[in-house]
N, C-alpha and C positions, 0 to 999 in steps of 0.2 A: 229571715232565717229558715223558715220551713221550706223556701225554694233551696237554700243551700244545702240542708240536710238531704233532700231528695237528690240533689246532684251529687252529694257524697256517697249515697248507698249505690247509686247508679254508675258511679265511676270506675273504671277498670273491671268490668264484669268479665268473668272468664269461667271456664268449666274446671279449673285446676283446682285441687284441693290438697291440703296437708296430709289427709289420711291416705290419699294415693302414693305421696311421696315415700312414706314410711313401708308400704308395700311394694315398691318398685325395686327390682334387684337388677343387677348389671353382671352379665357372664362375659368375662373378658377371655375366657379361654373358648367359648363357643361349645364345651362339652358338658357343662353341668357338673364338672369334678371339683376336686379340691380347691381350683383356683377361682372358682364361683364365689363372688363376695356380694353381700347386700349393700346397700348404701348407708343405711341406718346402723347397721352392726356387722362387723367383719367376722367371718366364720373361719378359725384356724384349725379346725378340726382334721384329721387325716387317719388313713387306716393304718393301723398297727400290725406288724407281722410277729407271729409267734416263733421264737429260737429256743430249742431245747437246752436245758442248762448244761449238759455233757458236751455241746459243741463249742460253748463259750471258752475261749482260751484264757486260762489266768494269767494276769500280768506279772511279769517277773519284777522283783523288787530292785531297785537301783542300788548297786552296792559301790559304786564309784564316789569319788569325792568332788566338791566343787571345784572347778578350774582344773581339776586332775583327772581326766577320763581314764577308763581302765583300758590297759594295752592289749590289743588284739593279737600282736604278733611280736617276737623277740627278733630284732635284726641282727644278722650274723655279720661279723667282720670278715672281709675278704682275706683269703690265707695267700701268702707270697708262695710263688713256684718254688724257690730255692730254700725255703724256710725263714724264719724271723730274723735272722741277722746275717751279715756279710760272711761269715765264716763257712755258711753252708754253700755259697755261690761257687761255681767252677772257676778255675782260672781264666784269664783274659786269653792266654795263648791256646787254651784247649777249647775255647769257643770259636776261635779264627782258625782252628784246624792246624795248628803249628805243633808238632811233637819232635822236640830236639832228639829224643832217644832213636826214633825212627829215621831221622834226618841222619845222625850219625851211623847208624847201621848201614843205610843205603850208600853213605860215603865210602865206608869200608868195604863195601861189596863192589864199588866201581874201583878202589884203589888195589884191590886184591882180585885180580881176574880169575883166580882158581878156586876161590871161596864160592860155597853152594849159596845161591840166592834164595831169600825166603819169598816165595810167591804171595802170600798173604800180606806181607808189608809192600812189597814192589808193586803190588795192585793198587795201592791208594793214590789218590789224585793229591799230591804234595806240590805245590808250585813254588814254595818259599825257598827250597834250596836251589831249584834252577833259576830263579830271578837273580839270587845272589852270585851264582856261577856266571851267568850271563853279564852280570854288572863287573865282576871280576876279570872275565876274559876282556871286555871292552877297556877296562882300565888298563891292564898290561900292554895292550895294543897302544892306547894313549901314550903311554911311557916311552914306547918305541916310535913316537912321533906320527902314529896312524890314527886317526879320528874315524872310526869305523862302526859307530855304535848302531847307525841304521842299517848298514849290511848285516850286523850280528843278529838284530831282532827280525829283520826281513827275510833272511835265510832260514833262520829257526823257524819262523811260522811256516814257511813253504815246505820246510822239510818235515814238520809234524804234521802237516796235512797230508803229505804224500806217503808217510809211513801209517798214518791213520787209515788211510784207504787201502794200503797193501796188506797191513795186518788183517783187517776185517774181512778181506778176500782169503786170506790163507788161513786163519784160525776159525775153529768151530764155535767157540763162545762169543767172540768179537771183544771189543776193546773200547774204552772210552777215548775221547780226544785228550783229557786231563791226564790220563794215565800215560799215554804216548809222550806227552810234552814233558811230564815228570822224569820218565826214564831217560829220555834224549838230554834233558838239561842236567842231570845228574851225571851222565857219561861224559860231559864237556869237561869234566875237572882235568884230565890228563892234557886237553888241549890248553889250558891255562898255564900249565907248566912248560909247555912248548913255547907259548907267547912269551913268558917270563925269561926264558933263554935267550929269545929274539932281542930282549933288551939289552942285554949284554954281549952276545955272540951274534955273528951273522951266520944264518941257515942256508945260505945258498951256495955252500961248498958240498963235498961229499960227505962230510959228517953230518952237515944239517939235513940231507936228503934221507940218510939213513935214519936219523933221529926222527924225522918227521913221519917217514914210513912205519917205524914202531909205534908212534903215538896215535897214528890212524888206525893200526892193528888193535892196539889197547883200547880205544874208544868203541870201535865197533864190536870187538869181541865181548867187551862188557855189556854193552846193550843188547845184543843178541842172547847173550846169557839170560838176562833178566827177562826179556821178552819170552824167551823159551819156558822158563820156569814159571812165570805169571799166567802164561796163555795155554799151558800144557801142550806144546808144539814140539814133541820129541822127534829128533832126526831132522829138524829144519832149520837148525842154527846157521848154516852156511848160506842158505838162501836168506835169513834175515839179516845176516852179517853183511852181505854185499850191498843192499841200498844203504845200510847204515854207514859203510865204509865210503861211499860216494858224498854223503851229507857231510861227514867229517873232514873228507879231502877238501872241501870248498873252505872250511874254517882253517885248515893248514895252509892253503894257499893264500889267504888273507895274513895269516901270521907270517909266513915266510917272505913274501914279496910286498 
């Protein structure tokens, strides 16, 4: 036994001591700062900062309700452009630019060649009346056995383009293509009367020639009168009436032959 005790006391001899373990510390940060901790006991001490009481913002008490937060803004409903009901909306014809009063006044101006034309009304771009008169002219030609819708629209487009260029060269203010097409279309109304006569009577005799010449003069005089009043071209009515007579003369040839 004495030999075993001696072996036990001499077994695993080392210089390690428990007292050294409690004194040993581990610095993980490498700077000895607040992250330095000892193995035996952790030191969580840190340096505090002094804040003046007047710099501390007081917390506002919550005044809302649970599941009902306070609303930050009041949403506004979009207001309609013309009002809250359909009574404030403009009529559909007014939105499309169709005014029956102006159409009637232009028609009376064409039917009455000696009537003074209103330049403010004649300077509008109104194509509703001219489209109706072109369709009526083609329909009367159709009743006479002449299918000439393509010629009517083709000659009208070429004639409007030529008068547009001519009037812009002659006038100081200038004119739009829609205004030229509107005036020439309204002044086609007497030509509808000529094509209506061609349905019942033959226009290839002397009476027909005189009637055709009168209708051409009527159309060209009305168109030139409207152009002069709308564009303030005083003293140039004959110069404007001549190309208008050439244009309406082509329509008269379609009606007669």
